[in-house]
DOLOPA-577130 format. One record per residue (C-alpha): residue in three letters; x, y, z. Coordinates in steps of 0.2 Angstrom, whole numbers, padded with zeros to 4 digits, always signed. Example, Ala and Ser with C-alpha at 12.3 -4.5 7.8 and 13.67 -1.06 7.14 Angstrom:
ALA+0062-0022+0039SER+0068-0005+0036
END
This chain:
MET+0000+0000+0000ASN+0006+0018-0004LYS+0010+0028+0012VAL+0009+0047+0015LYS+0025+0053+0023TRP+0019+0064+0038GLY+0028+0078+0048VAL+0021+0084+0065LEU+0024+0102+0070GLY+0026+0103+0089THR+0026+0091+0104ALA+0009+0094+0110GLY+0000+0083+0122ILE-0013+0078+0110ALA+0000+0073+0097LYS+0009+0062+0110GLY-0006+0054+0119ALA-0018+0052+0104THR-0014+0057+0086ILE+0003+0050+0084PRO-0002+0033+0092GLY-0016+0033+0080MET-0005+0037+0065LEU+0006+0022+0069LEU-0010+0011+0067ALA-0015+0019+0050ASP-0010+0008+0035ASN-0007+0022+0023CYS+0003+0033+0035GLU+0022+0034+0038VAL+0026+0043+0054TYR+0041+0052+0046ALA+0047+0068+0054ILE+0045+0079+0070ALA+0049+0097+0073GLY+0049+0105+0090ARG+0058+0120+0099ASN+0063+0109+0114PRO+0077+0097+0110ASP+0073+0086+0124LYS+0055+0084+0119VAL+0060+0081+0101LYS+0072+0068+0106ASP+0059+0059+0117PHE+0047+0059+0102VAL+0060+0051+0091SER+0064+0038+0103ARG+0045+0035+0108PHE+0038+0035+0090GLY+0052+0031+0078PHE+0052+0047+0068LYS+0065+0045+0054LYS+0069+0064+0054SER+0069+0078+0067TYR+0070+0097+0066LEU+0072+0111+0079SER+0063+0123+0067TYR+0045+0122+0060ASP+0051+0130+0044GLU+0064+0117+0041LEU+0050+0103+0042ILE+0037+0111+0031ASN+0051+0115+0018ALA+0058+0097+0018PRO+0054+0090+0000ASP+0051+0072+0005ILE+0036+0077+0017GLU+0019+0076+0010ALA+0007+0080+0024VAL+0009+0090+0040TYR-0001+0088+0056ILE-0002+0104+0066PRO-0007+0102+0085LEU+0000+0120+0090PRO-0009+0132+0101ASN-0024+0139+0093ASN-0017+0156+0090LEU-0003+0149+0079HIS-0014+0138+0068LYS-0017+0151+0054GLU+0001+0156+0052TRP+0008+0138+0051VAL-0007+0131+0041ILE-0004+0144+0028LYS+0015+0142+0028ALA+0013+0123+0026LEU+0001+0125+0012ARG+0012+0137+0003ALA+0026+0125+0005GLY+0016+0112-0004LYS+0010+0102+0010ASN-0007+0094+0014VAL-0012+0099+0031LEU-0022+0091+0046CYS-0024+0105+0059GLU-0031+0103+0076LYS-0048+0110+0081PRO-0053+0124+0082LEU-0045+0127+0065ALA-0046+0146+0067LEU-0049+0159+0079ASN-0063+0166+0068ALA-0073+0162+0052ASP-0063+0175+0042ASP-0047+0167+0046ALA-0054+0150+0042ARG-0060+0157+0025GLU-0043+0164+0021MET-0034+0147+0026TYR-0046+0137+0014ALA-0043+0150+0000VAL-0024+0147+0002ALA-0028+0128+0001ARG-0038+0131-0015GLU-0024+0142-0022THR-0011+0129-0019GLY-0021+0114-0024LYS-0018+0106-0007ILE-0030+0098+0006LEU-0033+0106+0022MET-0044+0097+0035GLU-0049+0102+0052ALA-0045+0088+0065TYR-0061+0082+0073ALA-0057+0064+0076TYR-0073+0059+0083LEU-0082+0063+0067HIS-0073+0049+0058SER-0080+0036+0071PRO-0092+0022+0066TYR-0102+0028+0081MET-0105+0045+0073GLU-0108+0036+0056SER-0122+0026+0065LEU-0129+0041+0074ILE-0130+0051+0059ALA-0138+0037+0049ASP-0151+0035+0062VAL-0155+0053+0063LYS-0154+0057+0044GLY-0163+0041+0040GLY-0178+0047+0050LEU-0178+0033+0064ILE-0183+0047+0076GLY-0191+0058+0064ASP-0185+0076+0061PRO-0174+0082+0075VAL-0182+0096+0086TYR-0170+0097+0101ILE-0152+0092+0104ASP-0143+0093+0121THR-0125+0089+0123SER-0111+0092+0136PHE-0093+0090+0138MET-0085+0093+0155THR-0067+0090+0160GLN-0055+0093+0174GLY-0047+0110+0178TYR-0029+0115+0176LYS-0016+0124+0186GLU-0007+0129+0171ASP-0012+0126+0152PHE-0013+0136+0136ARG-0032+0134+0138LEU-0031+0147+0152HIS-0024+0161+0142LYS-0033+0172+0130GLU-0017+0176+0119PHE-0016+0158+0115GLY-0034+0156+0110GLY-0039+0148+0126GLY-0056+0145+0134MET-0069+0132+0134ILE-0079+0137+0119TYR-0064+0135+0108ASP-0058+0119+0117LEU-0074+0110+0120GLY-0088+0119+0113CYS-0082+0116+0096TYR-0086+0097+0099CYS-0104+0101+0104THR-0107+0113+0090THR-0100+0101+0077MET-0111+0087+0084ILE-0126+0099+0083LEU-0122+0105+0065SER-0120+0087+0060MET-0138+0083+0065ILE-0148+0098+0060ASP-0149+0104+0042SER-0154+0122+0044ASP-0148+0139+0045ILE-0146+0147+0063ASP-0159+0159+0068TYR-0152+0164+0085VAL-0138+0161+0098LYS-0137+0165+0116CYS-0123+0161+0128VAL-0117+0164+0145ALA-0100+0160+0153GLU-0090+0161+0169MET-0075+0171+0164THR-0058+0169+0173ASP-0046+0184+0178GLU-0037+0180+0162GLY-0052+0184+0151VAL-0056+0166+0145ASP-0072+0156+0148ALA-0070+0142+0161PHE-0088+0137+0161ALA-0101+0141+0147GLY-0119+0137+0142ALA-0127+0140+0126ILE-0144+0139+0117MET-0148+0141+0099GLY-0163+0140+0087PHE-0163+0136+0069LYS-0174+0142+0055ASN-0183+0125+0053GLY-0189+0127+0071ALA-0176+0115+0079ARG-0167+0120+0095ALA-0151+0115+0103ALA-0141+0118+0119PHE-0124+0113+0126ASN-0113+0115+0142VAL-0095+0115+0142GLY-0082+0118+0156MET-0066+0113+0166VAL-0076+0111+0181MET-0072+0093+0187GLY-0058+0097+0199ILE-0040+0102+0195GLY-0030+0087+0191SER-0044+0075+0193ASN-0044+0068+0176ALA-0063+0067+0177ARG-0075+0071+0163PHE-0093+0070+0159ASP-0101+0069+0141ARG-0119+0068+0137LEU-0129+0068+0121TYR-0148+0068+0119ILE-0158+0070+0103ARG-0176+0072+0102GLY-0186+0070+0086THR-0204+0070+0080LYS-0205+0051+0082GLY-0193+0047+0096GLU-0176+0051+0104ILE-0158+0045+0106HIS-0148+0044+0123SER-0130+0043+0123MET-0116+0044+0137VAL-0102+0040+0125PRO-0087+0052+0128TYR-0082+0062+0113ASN-0067+0053+0104GLU-0071+0037+0113SER-0064+0020+0106GLY-0068+0002+0111ASP-0086-0005+0113VAL-0099+0009+0114SER-0117+0010+0114TYR-0132+0022+0113THR-0151+0019+0115VAL-0164+0024+0102ILE-0182+0025+0108SER-0194+0026+0093GLU-0213+0023+0092GLY-0213+0012+0108LYS-0197+0002+0104HIS-0181+0002+0113ILE-0166-0001+0102THR-0148-0002+0108ARG-0134+0001+0096MET-0118-0008+0100ILE-0103-0002+0090ASN-0085-0007+0091VAL-0074+0009+0088PRO-0056+0008+0083SER-0045+0023+0087ASN-0054+0039+0080TYR-0037+0046+0077THR-0032+0032+0066LEU-0048+0034+0056GLU-0045+0052+0054VAL-0027+0051+0047THR-0033+0036+0036ASP-0046+0047+0029LEU-0035+0061+0025GLY-0022+0050+0018GLU-0035+0042+0006SER-0039+0060+0000ILE-0021+0063-0003LEU-0018+0047-0012THR-0034+0045-0022GLY-0041+0063-0024LYS-0057+0059-0014ALA-0065+0073-0004PRO-0061+0072+0015LEU-0075+0069+0027ILE-0074+0086+0035THR-0076+0099+0021PRO-0071+0117+0021GLU-0090+0122+0020PHE-0093+0112+0037SER-0078+0120+0046ILE-0082+0137+0040ARG-0101+0135+0046ASN-0094+0129+0063ALA-0082+0144+0064GLU-0097+0156+0061LEU-0106+0148+0075LEU-0091+0149+0087ASP-0090+0168+0082LYS-0108+0170+0087LEU-0105+0161+0104LEU-0089+0171+0108ASN-0097+0187+0103CYS-0111+0183+0116ILE-0099+0182+0130GLY-0088+0197+0125TYR-0073+0186+0122
END
């Protein structure tokens, strides 16, 4: 099988703990190069994951002629700069969510992708899961009728120190966790947004530590979500929830975003209770495999520019509500 040579920009925790282990399991991916600004961390990544090349400069990696695709897990405020640089250097790009700090930046990034003829995809690993494929099939297939209300939550531990706590890095819970909830909602409701309302508990640093939102759609559907780092500093605790009400039934799920292994959700429709049991491999493997197939075959990636821009527009509305 043909393989895409991947480079990774930065030694972020998401790369170390999730994406690179997923890459190693992808048949069409070669974990090839790592770049970082801390020599000790770069050395650890080479030892841990078997990178063939390493750099202490992001520019060196993106300009290396043998690298075909770049994964960018840098802090949110650096996404636009390095996505555009990588695209202009002739690289396909997988960029961690949220892709951009606002919808205008997202549009600019995708314009550069079109100009250079390269693929840019936002990294929402959970959207590649067979769990999501099953959920979407049940909802879009009419099993519970037309969706009228969605409620979802994503709560995590707190942090003593983290980029999420700093506004200059694009921190805050709407950027970090709310984007999961908004992409879930937009995956299920095919309608333009009518209104958005959001409240948040803001830190002294000016970022949202705990937020709740409601929104209405022009087809009459409504949705709500809660996100926050409220489960205790260093607790490693989290709480995820999804409820979808349709005109003929409802879906209940407690499956965490990005979960792998054996998962299930319950459908209640016209008096029947149905339990869907799904085995989910690493979402990160599925994500990298999908983009690799797009690079190798020319097929469209699962997460499209239109979807990411629509989500960025919704995040803009939410952040404007809380005065971010």
